[in-house]
PyMOL Python script that loads the backbone (N, CA, C, O; Angstrom):
from pymol import cmd

cmd.read_pdbstr("""\
ATOM      1  N   MET A   1      24.869  11.570 -37.700  1.00  0.00           N
ATOM      2  CA  MET A   1      24.581  12.146 -36.356  1.00  0.00           C
ATOM      3  C   MET A   1      25.411  11.145 -35.109  1.00  0.00           C
ATOM      4  O   MET A   1      25.486   9.919 -35.031  1.00  0.00           O
ATOM      5  N   LEU A   2      25.852  11.990 -34.403  1.00  0.00           N
ATOM      6  CA  LEU A   2      26.697  11.497 -33.533  1.00  0.00           C
ATOM      7  C   LEU A   2      26.015  10.531 -32.246  1.00  0.00           C
ATOM      8  O   LEU A   2      24.829  10.668 -31.944  1.00  0.00           O
ATOM      9  N   LYS A   3      26.867   9.598 -31.574  1.00  0.00           N
ATOM     10  CA  LYS A   3      26.191   8.977 -31.041  1.00  0.00           C
ATOM     11  C   LYS A   3      26.880   8.943 -29.661  1.00  0.00           C
ATOM     12  O   LYS A   3      28.087   8.802 -29.467  1.00  0.00           O
ATOM     13  N   ASP A   4      26.054   9.072 -28.869  1.00  0.00           N
ATOM     14  CA  ASP A   4      26.224   9.468 -27.278  1.00  0.00           C
ATOM     15  C   ASP A   4      26.671   8.116 -26.656  1.00  0.00           C
ATOM     16  O   ASP A   4      26.034   7.070 -26.784  1.00  0.00           O
ATOM     17  N   GLU A   5      27.710   8.235 -26.045  1.00  0.00           N
ATOM     18  CA  GLU A   5      28.191   6.606 -25.540  1.00  0.00           C
ATOM     19  C   GLU A   5      27.464   6.190 -24.512  1.00  0.00           C
ATOM     20  O   GLU A   5      27.001   5.054 -24.413  1.00  0.00           O
ATOM     21  N   LEU A   6      27.291   7.362 -23.457  1.00  0.00           N
ATOM     22  CA  LEU A   6      26.426   7.197 -22.151  1.00  0.00           C
ATOM     23  C   LEU A   6      24.870   6.651 -22.358  1.00  0.00           C
ATOM     24  O   LEU A   6      24.368   5.710 -21.743  1.00  0.00           O
ATOM     25  N   VAL A   7      24.134   7.589 -23.522  1.00  0.00           N
ATOM     26  CA  VAL A   7      23.170   6.942 -24.109  1.00  0.00           C
ATOM     27  C   VAL A   7      22.752   5.597 -24.404  1.00  0.00           C
ATOM     28  O   VAL A   7      21.730   4.968 -24.129  1.00  0.00           O
ATOM     29  N   GLU A   8      24.049   5.254 -25.184  1.00  0.00           N
ATOM     30  CA  GLU A   8      24.139   3.976 -25.872  1.00  0.00           C
ATOM     31  C   GLU A   8      24.255   2.662 -24.610  1.00  0.00           C
ATOM     32  O   GLU A   8      23.695   1.572 -24.490  1.00  0.00           O
ATOM     33  N   GLU A   9      25.118   3.293 -23.921  1.00  0.00           N
ATOM     34  CA  GLU A   9      25.267   2.602 -22.468  1.00  0.00           C
ATOM     35  C   GLU A   9      23.913   2.251 -21.707  1.00  0.00           C
ATOM     36  O   GLU A   9      23.530   1.110 -21.449  1.00  0.00           O
ATOM     37  N   VAL A  10      23.302   3.364 -21.415  1.00  0.00           N
ATOM     38  CA  VAL A  10      22.077   3.267 -20.825  1.00  0.00           C
ATOM     39  C   VAL A  10      20.854   2.493 -21.438  1.00  0.00           C
ATOM     40  O   VAL A  10      19.976   2.016 -20.718  1.00  0.00           O
ATOM     41  N   ARG A  11      20.843   2.383 -22.937  1.00  0.00           N
ATOM     42  CA  ARG A  11      20.348   1.468 -23.643  1.00  0.00           C
ATOM     43  C   ARG A  11      20.223   0.126 -23.442  1.00  0.00           C
ATOM     44  O   ARG A  11      19.287  -0.613 -23.138  1.00  0.00           O
ATOM     45  N   LYS A  12      21.510  -0.037 -23.709  1.00  0.00           N
ATOM     46  CA  LYS A  12      22.117  -1.435 -23.660  1.00  0.00           C
ATOM     47  C   LYS A  12      21.445  -2.344 -22.313  1.00  0.00           C
ATOM     48  O   LYS A  12      20.832  -3.390 -22.097  1.00  0.00           O
ATOM     49  N   ALA A  13      21.956  -1.296 -21.675  1.00  0.00           N
ATOM     50  CA  ALA A  13      21.719  -2.190 -20.243  1.00  0.00           C
ATOM     51  C   ALA A  13      20.067  -2.118 -19.614  1.00  0.00           C
ATOM     52  O   ALA A  13      19.676  -2.986 -18.834  1.00  0.00           O
ATOM     53  N   ARG A  14      19.128  -0.920 -20.080  1.00  0.00           N
ATOM     54  CA  ARG A  14      18.019  -1.466 -20.333  1.00  0.00           C
ATOM     55  C   ARG A  14      17.566  -2.811 -21.209  1.00  0.00           C
ATOM     56  O   ARG A  14      16.956  -3.765 -20.726  1.00  0.00           O
ATOM     57  N   GLN A  15      17.887  -2.720 -22.255  1.00  0.00           N
ATOM     58  CA  GLN A  15      17.924  -3.857 -23.057  1.00  0.00           C
ATOM     59  C   GLN A  15      18.086  -5.301 -22.343  1.00  0.00           C
ATOM     60  O   GLN A  15      17.193  -6.122 -22.138  1.00  0.00           O
ATOM     61  N   GLU A  16      19.116  -5.371 -22.100  1.00  0.00           N
ATOM     62  CA  GLU A  16      19.519  -6.609 -21.043  1.00  0.00           C
ATOM     63  C   GLU A  16      18.593  -6.670 -20.048  1.00  0.00           C
ATOM     64  O   GLU A  16      17.972  -7.732 -20.099  1.00  0.00           O
ATOM     65  N   GLN A  17      18.269  -5.982 -19.201  1.00  0.00           N
ATOM     66  CA  GLN A  17      17.415  -6.258 -17.985  1.00  0.00           C
ATOM     67  C   GLN A  17      16.224  -6.604 -18.591  1.00  0.00           C
ATOM     68  O   GLN A  17      15.767  -7.691 -18.238  1.00  0.00           O
ATOM     69  N   ALA A  18      15.415  -5.794 -19.643  1.00  0.00           N
ATOM     70  CA  ALA A  18      14.400  -6.475 -20.234  1.00  0.00           C
ATOM     71  C   ALA A  18      14.374  -7.752 -20.839  1.00  0.00           C
ATOM     72  O   ALA A  18      13.410  -8.495 -20.661  1.00  0.00           O
ATOM     73  N   ALA A  19      15.297  -8.064 -21.507  1.00  0.00           N
ATOM     74  CA  ALA A  19      15.600  -9.797 -22.152  1.00  0.00           C
ATOM     75  C   ALA A  19      15.752 -10.612 -20.569  1.00  0.00           C
ATOM     76  O   ALA A  19      15.165 -11.690 -20.662  1.00  0.00           O
ATOM     77  N   LYS A  20      16.240 -10.462 -19.429  1.00  0.00           N
ATOM     78  CA  LYS A  20      16.410 -11.096 -18.657  1.00  0.00           C
ATOM     79  C   LYS A  20      15.266 -11.380 -17.759  1.00  0.00           C
ATOM     80  O   LYS A  20      15.306 -12.069 -16.740  1.00  0.00           O
ATOM     81  N   TRP A  21      14.199 -10.739 -18.280  1.00  0.00           N
ATOM     82  CA  TRP A  21      12.681 -11.080 -17.714  1.00  0.00           C
ATOM     83  C   TRP A  21      11.648 -11.153 -18.762  1.00  0.00           C
ATOM     84  O   TRP A  21      10.500 -10.711 -18.708  1.00  0.00           O
ATOM     85  N   ASN A  22      12.276 -11.826 -19.795  1.00  0.00           N
ATOM     86  CA  ASN A  22      11.395 -11.691 -21.504  1.00  0.00           C
ATOM     87  C   ASN A  22      10.836 -11.022 -21.680  1.00  0.00           C
ATOM     88  O   ASN A  22       9.721 -11.386 -22.053  1.00  0.00           O
ATOM     89  N   PHE A  23      11.087  -9.461 -21.575  1.00  0.00           N
ATOM     90  CA  PHE A  23      10.328  -8.441 -21.799  1.00  0.00           C
ATOM     91  C   PHE A  23       8.840  -8.418 -21.220  1.00  0.00           C
ATOM     92  O   PHE A  23       7.981  -7.753 -21.800  1.00  0.00           O
ATOM     93  N   ASP A  24       8.532  -9.185 -20.018  1.00  0.00           N
ATOM     94  CA  ASP A  24       7.365  -9.116 -19.271  1.00  0.00           C
ATOM     95  C   ASP A  24       7.432  -7.784 -18.005  1.00  0.00           C
ATOM     96  O   ASP A  24       7.980  -7.855 -16.904  1.00  0.00           O
ATOM     97  N   LEU A  25       6.823  -6.828 -18.490  1.00  0.00           N
ATOM     98  CA  LEU A  25       6.736  -6.038 -17.528  1.00  0.00           C
ATOM     99  C   LEU A  25       6.352  -5.725 -15.964  1.00  0.00           C
ATOM    100  O   LEU A  25       6.737  -4.826 -15.216  1.00  0.00           O
ATOM    101  N   LYS A  26       5.550  -6.687 -15.784  1.00  0.00           N
ATOM    102  CA  LYS A  26       5.093  -7.057 -14.821  1.00  0.00           C
ATOM    103  C   LYS A  26       6.179  -7.637 -13.528  1.00  0.00           C
ATOM    104  O   LYS A  26       6.252  -7.303 -12.346  1.00  0.00           O
ATOM    105  N   ALA A  27       6.804  -8.446 -14.177  1.00  0.00           N
ATOM    106  CA  ALA A  27       8.150  -9.373 -13.505  1.00  0.00           C
ATOM    107  C   ALA A  27       9.387  -8.139 -13.654  1.00  0.00           C
ATOM    108  O   ALA A  27      10.284  -8.102 -12.812  1.00  0.00           O
ATOM    109  N   ILE A  28       9.347  -7.184 -14.752  1.00  0.00           N
ATOM    110  CA  ILE A  28      10.547  -6.346 -14.390  1.00  0.00           C
ATOM    111  C   ILE A  28      10.353  -5.362 -13.250  1.00  0.00           C
ATOM    112  O   ILE A  28      11.207  -5.118 -12.398  1.00  0.00           O
ATOM    113  N   LEU A  29       9.042  -4.777 -13.328  1.00  0.00           N
ATOM    114  CA  LEU A  29       8.573  -3.850 -12.051  1.00  0.00           C
ATOM    115  C   LEU A  29       8.605  -4.296 -10.720  1.00  0.00           C
ATOM    116  O   LEU A  29       8.703  -3.603  -9.707  1.00  0.00           O
ATOM    117  N   ALA A  30       8.492  -5.794 -10.834  1.00  0.00           N
ATOM    118  CA  ALA A  30       8.421  -6.761  -9.621  1.00  0.00           C
ATOM    119  C   ALA A  30       9.931  -6.618  -9.205  1.00  0.00           C
ATOM    120  O   ALA A  30      10.355  -5.964  -8.253  1.00  0.00           O
ATOM    121  N   ASP A  31      10.475  -7.171  -9.879  1.00  0.00           N
ATOM    122  CA  ASP A  31      12.191  -7.107  -9.464  1.00  0.00           C
ATOM    123  C   ASP A  31      12.724  -5.890  -9.198  1.00  0.00           C
ATOM    124  O   ASP A  31      13.698  -5.794  -8.450  1.00  0.00           O
ATOM    125  N   ALA A  32      12.136  -4.792  -9.791  1.00  0.00           N
ATOM    126  CA  ALA A  32      12.773  -3.396  -9.325  1.00  0.00           C
ATOM    127  C   ALA A  32      12.267  -3.095  -8.023  1.00  0.00           C
ATOM    128  O   ALA A  32      13.008  -2.633  -7.155  1.00  0.00           O
ATOM    129  N   ARG A  33      10.932  -3.348  -7.810  1.00  0.00           N
ATOM    130  CA  ARG A  33      10.501  -3.261  -6.597  1.00  0.00           C
ATOM    131  C   ARG A  33      11.253  -3.973  -5.497  1.00  0.00           C
ATOM    132  O   ARG A  33      11.514  -3.531  -4.378  1.00  0.00           O
ATOM    133  N   LYS A  34      11.555  -5.146  -6.006  1.00  0.00           N
ATOM    134  CA  LYS A  34      12.165  -5.975  -4.777  1.00  0.00           C
ATOM    135  C   LYS A  34      13.728  -5.554  -4.313  1.00  0.00           C
ATOM    136  O   LYS A  34      14.234  -5.503  -3.192  1.00  0.00           O
ATOM    137  N   ARG A  35      14.242  -5.293  -5.561  1.00  0.00           N
ATOM    138  CA  ARG A  35      15.690  -4.389  -5.189  1.00  0.00           C
ATOM    139  C   ARG A  35      15.664  -3.233  -4.622  1.00  0.00           C
ATOM    140  O   ARG A  35      16.705  -2.954  -4.027  1.00  0.00           O
ATOM    141  N   GLN A  36      14.629  -2.259  -4.585  1.00  0.00           N
ATOM    142  CA  GLN A  36      14.495  -1.028  -4.225  1.00  0.00           C
ATOM    143  C   GLN A  36      13.872  -1.346  -2.468  1.00  0.00           C
ATOM    144  O   GLN A  36      14.085  -0.511  -1.589  1.00  0.00           O
ATOM    145  N   ALA A  37      13.207  -2.482  -2.221  1.00  0.00           N
ATOM    146  CA  ALA A  37      12.956  -2.883  -0.748  1.00  0.00           C
ATOM    147  C   ALA A  37      14.358  -3.149  -0.123  1.00  0.00           C
ATOM    148  O   ALA A  37      14.699  -2.623   0.937  1.00  0.00           O
ATOM    149  N   GLN A  38      15.192  -4.038  -0.871  1.00  0.00           N
ATOM    150  CA  GLN A  38      16.798  -4.722   0.170  1.00  0.00           C
ATOM    151  C   GLN A  38      17.547  -3.452  -0.269  1.00  0.00           C
ATOM    152  O   GLN A  38      18.751  -3.524  -0.020  1.00  0.00           O
ATOM    153  N   SER A  39      17.147  -2.288  -0.868  1.00  0.00           N
ATOM    154  CA  SER A  39      18.253  -1.467  -0.883  1.00  0.00           C
ATOM    155  C   SER A  39      18.933  -0.757   0.682  1.00  0.00           C
ATOM    156  O   SER A  39      20.059  -0.453   1.076  1.00  0.00           O
ATOM    157  N   GLY A  40      17.442  -0.712   1.285  1.00  0.00           N
ATOM    158  CA  GLY A  40      18.022   0.026   2.825  1.00  0.00           C
ATOM    159  C   GLY A  40      17.775   1.465   2.742  1.00  0.00           C
ATOM    160  O   GLY A  40      17.849   2.199   3.727  1.00  0.00           O
ATOM    161  N   HIS A  41      17.429   1.939   1.351  1.00  0.00           N
ATOM    162  CA  HIS A  41      17.797   3.440   1.122  1.00  0.00           C
ATOM    163  C   HIS A  41      15.814   3.642   1.457  1.00  0.00           C
ATOM    164  O   HIS A  41      14.863   2.872   1.326  1.00  0.00           O
ATOM    165  N   GLU A  42      15.955   5.072   1.919  1.00  0.00           N
ATOM    166  CA  GLU A  42      14.078   5.478   1.851  1.00  0.00           C
ATOM    167  C   GLU A  42      13.931   5.630   0.833  1.00  0.00           C
ATOM    168  O   GLU A  42      14.728   5.990  -0.033  1.00  0.00           O
ATOM    169  N   VAL A  43      12.458   5.276   0.758  1.00  0.00           N
ATOM    170  CA  VAL A  43      11.504   5.356  -0.300  1.00  0.00           C
ATOM    171  C   VAL A  43      10.543   6.685  -0.418  1.00  0.00           C
ATOM    172  O   VAL A  43       9.674   6.777   0.449  1.00  0.00           O
ATOM    173  N   VAL A  44      10.605   7.582  -1.272  1.00  0.00           N
ATOM    174  CA  VAL A  44       9.585   8.649  -0.732  1.00  0.00           C
ATOM    175  C   VAL A  44       8.689   8.563  -1.917  1.00  0.00           C
ATOM    176  O   VAL A  44       9.043   8.345  -3.076  1.00  0.00           O
ATOM    177  N   SER A  45       7.636   8.736  -1.531  1.00  0.00           N
ATOM    178  CA  SER A  45       6.210   8.811  -2.195  1.00  0.00           C
ATOM    179  C   SER A  45       5.377   9.975  -1.912  1.00  0.00           C
ATOM    180  O   SER A  45       4.946  10.314  -0.810  1.00  0.00           O
ATOM    181  N   PHE A  46       5.155  10.698  -3.340  1.00  0.00           N
ATOM    182  CA  PHE A  46       4.637  11.803  -2.937  1.00  0.00           C
ATOM    183  C   PHE A  46       2.949  11.777  -3.010  1.00  0.00           C
ATOM    184  O   PHE A  46       2.433  10.903  -3.706  1.00  0.00           O
ATOM    185  N   ALA A  47       2.456  12.332  -2.596  1.00  0.00           N
ATOM    186  CA  ALA A  47       0.471  12.315  -2.621  1.00  0.00           C
ATOM    187  C   ALA A  47       0.357  13.055  -3.874  1.00  0.00           C
ATOM    188  O   ALA A  47       1.145  13.902  -4.294  1.00  0.00           O
ATOM    189  N   PRO A  48      -0.986  12.529  -4.559  1.00  0.00           N
ATOM    190  CA  PRO A  48      -1.125  13.179  -5.675  1.00  0.00           C
ATOM    191  C   PRO A  48      -1.393  14.487  -5.693  1.00  0.00           C
ATOM    192  O   PRO A  48      -1.715  14.947  -4.598  1.00  0.00           O
ATOM    193  N   LYS A  49      -1.359  15.328  -6.709  1.00  0.00           N
ATOM    194  CA  LYS A  49      -1.763  16.843  -6.358  1.00  0.00           C
ATOM    195  C   LYS A  49      -2.919  16.851  -6.708  1.00  0.00           C
ATOM    196  O   LYS A  49      -3.434  16.078  -7.516  1.00  0.00           O
ATOM    197  N   GLU A  50      -3.725  18.234  -5.796  1.00  0.00           N
ATOM    198  CA  GLU A  50      -5.100  17.919  -5.865  1.00  0.00           C
ATOM    199  C   GLU A  50      -5.582  18.877  -7.022  1.00  0.00           C
ATOM    200  O   GLU A  50      -4.864  19.781  -7.447  1.00  0.00           O
ATOM    201  N   SER A  51      -6.871  18.612  -7.510  1.00  0.00           N
ATOM    202  CA  SER A  51      -7.128  19.465  -8.710  1.00  0.00           C
ATOM    203  C   SER A  51      -7.486  20.519  -8.517  1.00  0.00           C
ATOM    204  O   SER A  51      -8.093  20.630  -7.452  1.00  0.00           O
ATOM    205  N   LYS A  52      -7.362  21.631  -9.236  1.00  0.00           N
ATOM    206  CA  LYS A  52      -7.492  23.025  -9.196  1.00  0.00           C
ATOM    207  C   LYS A  52      -8.982  23.252  -9.342  1.00  0.00           C
ATOM    208  O   LYS A  52      -9.428  24.289  -8.852  1.00  0.00           O
ATOM    209  N   GLU A  53      -9.946  22.283 -10.051  1.00  0.00           N
ATOM    210  CA  GLU A  53     -11.311  22.344 -10.551  1.00  0.00           C
ATOM    211  C   GLU A  53     -12.414  22.577  -8.724  1.00  0.00           C
ATOM    212  O   GLU A  53     -12.054  22.180  -7.616  1.00  0.00           O
ATOM    213  N   GLY A  54     -13.361  23.121  -8.979  1.00  0.00           N
ATOM    214  CA  GLY A  54     -14.115  23.206  -7.850  1.00  0.00           C
ATOM    215  C   GLY A  54     -13.572  24.078  -6.542  1.00  0.00           C
ATOM    216  O   GLY A  54     -14.257  24.151  -5.522  1.00  0.00           O
TER     217      GLY A  54
END
""", "prot")
cmd.dss("prot")
cmd.show_as("cartoon", "prot")
cmd.util.cbc("prot")
cmd.orient("prot")
């Protein structure tokens, strides 16, 4: 099976990022939110879709 270099690069970056925060998901997400807030880019949030029930 061929290895996709781009996929391998993304996996390596993900592994390095997780290791930086000792694989603590809460710490990883807190850092991501902090970087997102500091980016200056508009953050878009979508409202949850309404249920088709009733």
